[in-house]
N, C-alpha and C positions, 0 to 999 in steps of 0.2 A: 504494500500500500504506500502511496506517495505521501510526501510532506503535506500537511494541511496549510496550503499557501496563504489563506486568509489569516490564520492565527500567526504564522511566521511573519507576514507583513505587519501585523499589529505589533509584534515584538520588535521588529526593526524600527518602526516609528517611535515606540517607547524608548528604545536605546538612543536614537538620535535626539529626541527631546530631552533626555536625561544627561547625556554626555556630549552632545553637540554633533551635528551631521558630519563634520570633518573628522571626528574621532571614532566613527563606526564604519567599518568596511565588511564586506562579506563576499563569499564565492559559494553559491548554493545552486544545486540542481534539484528541481522538485521531485525527481525520481531517485537520485543518488545521495542526496544530502550535501554536506559541505561544512563550511565553518563561518563564524562571525568573529571579528576582532574588534575589541574596544581598546583604543590607544589611550594612554594616560589614565588608566584605571586607578583611582585613589586608594591608598592603603592606610591602615591605622598607624599611629606613631610608633608602635612596637615593631614595625617592619621597615626595613630600608632596602632600596630607596623608597621615597614616599609615593611613587606611582609605578605601575607596571603595565605591560600589555596583557590583555586577557583574551585568550582564544577559546572559543566555545564551539565544540563540534556539534553540527546539526545532523542528527540521525535521519536516514532515508525515510523513516516512518514517523517523523515528528508529529505529535498530537493525534496520532491514530489511536482509537479506542483499544484498550487491553482489558483483561479481566478485572484489574484493580484500579483502573483510571485511564490515563493516557500516556503514550510514549513521550518522554521529556528529554531535555538536554542532560548529559551526564558527564561527558569527558571535557575536562578543563585543563588548559595549558597556560602557563605564565612564563615570564622572563626567567632565564637562569640567573643564579647569583643573588636571589633574594635572601635576606637574612632577618632573623628575629632576635630581639633583645631578650637575653636570659635573665632570670631573677638576680643574678650577681652583677648585672650591668654589662656583661660581655655580649658580643654579637656572634651568631653562628647560623648554621643552615636551618631552614625551616623544616619541620617534620613533613613526611608524606610528599616530598618534592623529588620526583624521579626523572631519570632520563626518559625521553620520549619513546613510546612504543614504536615498533618497526613501521607501522602505517604512517607515522609522521616523519620518520628519518631524522637526521640532525639538521633541523631548520631553525635553530635558535630558540626553541621553546622547550619548557620542562613540564612534564605531566604533574598535575596536582591531584593526588589520590584522596579526594574528599567528595562526598556525595550528600545531597540533601535527603532527609528522611521523609519529607512530607509527601502526602498523596497528591497527585496531580489531577486537578479537576478542570471544569470549564472556566473557572476564574483565574487559574494559575497562568502567570506570564513569565517571561525571561527575567523580569525584575525580581521575582522570587529567588531565582538562582543567583543573581547579582548580589542581593542582600545576604544570602547564605554565604557566599564567598567572602564578603566583607566581614561578617561576624566570625567566620571560620578563622580568618587571619588574625583578628583581634584576640581570639581565644585559643589559638593553635597550640600553645604549650600546655595549657590546662586540659585541652581535649585529648592530647596525646601523651600524657604523663602516666 
């Protein structure tokens, strides 16, 4: 089943309104999926640098109905080299930040192994994923200790 283009277009409009049209790019096929990139994605003060690129993979069946809701975005990539401030004040690698899977090759992105737990319904948008990522970065040490 192909991407629900109407809901995808809604998501793209939301991202452009939130982050600016010049900061959102994409390459998506309605039958094969693709990706969305948010440039200059703001990070909380416990992460450096203060902004990153955020690449979100668009599955080929985005927003198609499943038994428990809808297919949603799940694979997230960020810039390599992000660091988190540890409780002792030192900076080090963030948890769950991995080399990209083979499908992405070495294109300057790092896979972030973090997934939202919420059920995806008719009201869910890409902003739910964006908020999840921002909160995950803010709390990444506590979540992974």
